[in-house]
C-alpha positions in Angstrom: -1.3 26.0 -19.2 0.6 24.9 -16.0 3.4 22.3 -16.5 2.9 19.4 -14.0 6.1 17.5 -13.3 5.9 13.8 -14.4 5.5 11.1 -11.8 9.0 9.7 -11.4 9.1 5.9 -11.2 11.9 3.5 -10.1 11.4 -0.1 -11.3 12.7 -2.9 -9.2 12.7 -6.6 -10.4 15.3 -9.3 -10.6 14.2 -10.1 -14.2 15.6 -7.8 -16.9 12.7 -8.6 -19.2 10.1 -7.6 -16.6 12.0 -4.4 -15.8 12.2 -3.5 -19.5 8.4 -4.2 -20.0 7.5 -1.9 -17.1 9.9 0.8 -18.2 8.4 0.8 -21.7 4.9 1.0 -20.1 5.8 3.9 -17.9 7.9 5.9 -20.4 5.1 5.7 -23.0 2.5 7.0 -20.6 2.1 10.8 -20.6 2.8 12.3 -17.2 5.2 9.5 -16.1 8.9 8.7 -16.5 11.1 5.9 -15.4 14.2 7.2 -13.5 16.0 4.0 -13.1 16.0 0.2 -12.7 17.3 -2.0 -9.9 17.7 -5.8 -9.9 17.7 -6.3 -6.1 16.8 -4.6 -2.9 20.3 -3.2 -2.2 20.3 -1.4 -5.6 16.7 -0.3 -5.0 17.6 1.4 -1.7 20.7 3.1 -3.3 18.7 4.4 -6.3 15.9 5.6 -4.1 18.3 7.6 -2.1 19.9 9.1 -5.2 16.9 9.6 -7.5 14.2 10.3 -4.9 11.4 8.8 -7.1 7.8 9.4 -6.4 7.0 5.7 -6.7 9.0 2.6 -6.4 7.6 -0.4 -8.3 9.0 -3.1 -6.0 9.2 -6.9 -6.7 9.2 -9.1 -3.6 11.3 -12.2 -4.2 14.9 -11.1 -5.2 18.3 -12.5 -4.3 20.1 -11.0 -1.3 18.0 -8.1 0.0 14.4 -8.8 -1.0 11.6 -6.3 -1.7 10.2 -6.4 1.8 13.5 -5.5 3.4 14.1 -2.8 0.8 10.7 -1.4 1.4 11.3 -1.3 5.1 14.6 0.6 4.6 13.1 3.1 2.2 10.1 3.8 4.3 12.1 4.1 7.6 14.4 6.7 6.1 13.1 10.2 6.9 15.0 11.6 3.9 12.8 9.5 1.7 9.5 10.4 3.2 8.1 11.4 -0.2 8.9 8.1 -1.8 6.0 5.7 -2.0 6.4 1.9 -2.6 4.0 -0.1 -4.8 4.6 -3.8 -4.5 4.1 -5.9 -7.6 4.5 -9.7 -7.4 3.4 -12.9 -9.0 3.1 -14.4 -5.5 -0.4 -14.0 -4.2 0.5 -15.0 -0.7 -0.9 -13.5 2.4 2.4 -13.3 4.3 3.9 -11.1 1.6 0.9 -8.7 1.7 1.0 -8.3 5.4 4.8 -8.0 5.5 4.8 -5.4 2.7 2.2 -3.3 4.5 4.0 -3.5 7.8 7.2 -2.5 6.0 5.4 0.7 4.9 4.2 -0.2 1.3 1.5 2.1 0.1 0.1 -0.4 -2.4 0.1 -4.0 -3.4 -0.8 -5.4 -6.9 -0.2 -8.7 -8.7 1.9 -8.8 -11.8 -1.1 -10.1 -13.9 -2.9 -6.8 -13.2 -3.8 -5.2 -16.6 -1.4 -2.5 -17.7 -4.0 0.3 -17.5 -4.7 -0.7 -13.9 -1.0 -0.7 -13.0 -0.7 2.8 -14.4 -3.8 3.9 -12.4 -2.2 2.4 -9.3 1.0 4.3 -9.8 -1.0 7.5 -10.1 -3.0 6.7 -7.0 0.0 5.9 -4.9 1.9 8.9 -6.2 -0.9 11.2 -5.1 -0.5 10.0 -1.5 -3.3 7.4 -1.4 -3.0 3.8 -0.6 -4.1 1.0 -2.9 -4.8 -2.7 -2.4 -6.1 -5.1 -5.0 -9.6 -6.2 -3.8 -8.7 -9.9 -4.2 -5.6 -9.3 -2.1 -7.6 -7.6 0.6 -10.2 -10.4 0.8 -7.5 -13.1 1.1 -5.7 -11.1 3.8 -8.9 -10.7 5.8 -9.6 -14.5 5.5 -6.1 -15.3 6.7 -6.4 -13.1 9.8 -9.8 -14.6 10.6 -8.1 -18.0 10.7 -5.2 -17.0 12.9 -5.3 -17.6 16.7 -5.3 -14.8 19.1 -1.9 -13.1 19.3 0.3 -14.2 22.2 1.0 -10.6 23.2 -1.3 -7.6 23.2 -1.5 -5.5 20.0 1.0 -2.6 19.7 -1.8 -0.2 19.0 -5.1 0.6 20.8 -8.4 1.7 19.5 -9.0 3.8 22.6 -10.5 7.2 21.7 -11.9 6.0 18.4 -15.6 6.6 18.0 -18.2 4.0 17.0 -18.6 5.7 13.6 -14.8 5.8 13.1 -14.6 2.1 14.0 -17.2 1.3 11.4 -15.3 3.2 8.8 -12.0 1.6 9.8 -13.6 -1.8 9.4 -14.8 -0.9 5.9 -11.4 0.4 4.9 -9.9 -2.9 6.0 -12.4 -4.7 3.7 -11.0 -2.7 0.8 -13.8 -0.3 0.2 -13.0 3.1 -1.4 -14.1 6.4 0.1 -17.0 6.6 -2.3 -18.1 3.1 -1.5 -17.9 3.8 2.2 -20.0 7.0 1.7 -22.7 5.0 -0.2 -22.7 2.2 2.3 -23.1 4.4 5.4 -25.2 7.1 3.6 -22.7 9.8 4.3 -21.2 12.5 2.2 -17.8 11.9 0.7 -16.5 15.0 2.6 -17.7 13.5 5.9 -16.0 10.2 5.2 -12.7 12.0 4.4 -13.0 13.9 7.7 -13.5 10.7 9.7 -10.5 9.1 7.9 -8.4 12.1 8.7 -9.3 11.7 12.4 -8.5 8.0 12.3 -5.0 8.7 10.8 -4.3 11.2 13.6 -5.7 9.2 16.5 -4.0 5.9 15.4 -0.7 7.6 14.3 -1.1 6.0 10.9 0.8 7.4 7.9 -1.8 6.4 5.3 -4.7 4.2 4.4 -2.6 1.0 4.3 -1.4 1.6 7.8 -5.1 1.9 8.9 -5.6 -1.6 7.4 -2.8 -2.9 9.5 -4.3 -1.4 12.7 -7.7 -3.0 11.9 -6.0 -6.4 11.6 -3.7 -6.1 14.6 -6.3 -4.9 17.0 -8.7 -7.7 15.9 -11.3 -5.3 14.6 -11.8 -7.1 11.3 -12.1 -10.5 12.8 -14.5 -9.3 15.5 -16.7 -7.7 12.9 -16.7 -10.8 10.7 -17.8 -13.0 13.6 -20.6 -10.6 14.5 -21.7 -10.5 10.8 
């Protein structure tokens, strides 16, 4: 039997009770271990550099350096390219979701998410996938649909992306999983994964969460909604 290293988790929250609760949850889950706790963004960045965790469970609102800025610093550091950030917050506000994704977060969940789903999210993010709570995705899409056209052109272009890839990108932005996309478009799961791989390469996106950002910034999601 091959020993698989546990998923190493750094817990970041300004409330000691919250940190302690998440630590107990993680440490009592087979295949996971907590490698440290941080009470603010500065501590989070320092611990991430020292411990190189697989996943950082990151609060948003903290004194001094908040979770968004800490996420930005961690994700911008080439030496921490293997560290994934999972945002957990009580604040179900669109600007936090968007800011977290732009900063490089791989996932976003609310603190009232059931413990089993939090643990699943840690595993998903640690495996290199991106995760967004469906309710968060829906709210974010609604927010972008209400926004006026940007004053400056988007930083990324959809040039070179095929119609099928655009269709899949739109479904990703709506929060559909690979399996759901395959069922919706009557494609094999392998074909969907191939298309997503091409989207990542063409759009210079690091992961699924970055594809969501591209869909929003280029207006793809809003356009599709208006057509629908």
